[in-house]
C-alpha angles and dihedrals in degrees: 000000000000090000091053091049092050092048091049090049091053090048092053091049090054090049090052090054091056098045123085111217124209119237089254091053091052092049091050095050094044090050091050090048091050091049092049093050091046090052092051091046091053088054090053094252120137111205105209102170103068110154134130093262090061096054113086133176122229124220093277097045104264121132125250123194118222137175 
């Protein structure tokens, strides 16, 4: 299962590279990313592996951070 998840994650990253986002899309995703990092920080968690491959979208378009 882990292998399938990693392959799907790589696939999504490649899709992101091919998609042009509107300015509104970029603002939305950056705001969600900032909120996610702030939430982790408030819990005392330092997220040290922030990179495009670790940012996924769920089925309704919200980001999820992975490792």
